[in-house]
C-alpha angles and dihedrals in degrees: 000000000000116000119251093247093053091047090053092047092051092051093046091051088051091049088051091059102259116147124246091248093052093047092048091051095046096044096040096236136116123270090243089056090052092050091048092051092047091050088053090048091237094301120129114255115266113247121214111246113261113239120221112257088228127049106266091220090055090051091050091049094048091045091056093045091051092047094239097310105140093191091059090047088054091051095048091049089056097041101040105023104030092237120171094190110138116242093242090053091048093054090047092053091046088057096042093049091050092242100119117069115252116251117261117264115262093220135031117253114235121192114240126225123193112261094354102110144024128187133211131197141164126214133180118240136182114214133172114251121175090349098306133091115258128189114231135177116228114211112196133181126176141176104246099216101043094031089225109159140197119196135181132175123223134186087218130009124206138156094278092051090046089057091046090050093053091047092051093045095050091047089049091053098035086220141073127197115233092240128049118191112206135178117257093275120161089222089078105010120080099184141333130043137258120349092350094055117125115223126227105264091233092055093041090055091046092053093047089051089057096044104257142087132228122236127177117230120238113281112270093013125104129149112187125152142131145092118323133222110180145183131197122237 
């Protein structure tokens, strides 16, 4: 099948007055294909909807009887209805028909508010410098709502460098959110986990000086994404 962009290009060339032969040569397709695309005005051909191989109402009924166990639905279809539908196809149709329950979300969804929260994280990386692999620590902070990020790489990362990083990031932005979510790092956390974690007094004082507070995210939960602007250190 011809991609949508190529279909559009063929039709536009035809609209511009180019002959079928010229279009076929330029686009690397047959003349019949060019004529077909032109007849369809560059739109992809409409496919007839595929009907489920098993009555959807039967699937819903069996799914309820089997208390949501797809394997048992598969067995009953074979035993009682003589179905030859493969198990993988059955589970696909259960999803497509909206019968099977959707899988639980991997992460909690937290509503965002402009300027209310920033998040910080560190991750190890191995990059090639001067032809040899070098271990670096990536320190990343971002504004949760706008997804604006600031990133620097360090050969080693400690509490002093963490404070330097925050100072540079906030100066770069000219703004700091009142709340900074961090992972459960010992550089800022004295004891405890998640929302009940107690911060190192030095880091707590540093954050207060710059108008924000640290809070550790729940264990096993982290939601970080967005566009990156970075600097090397």
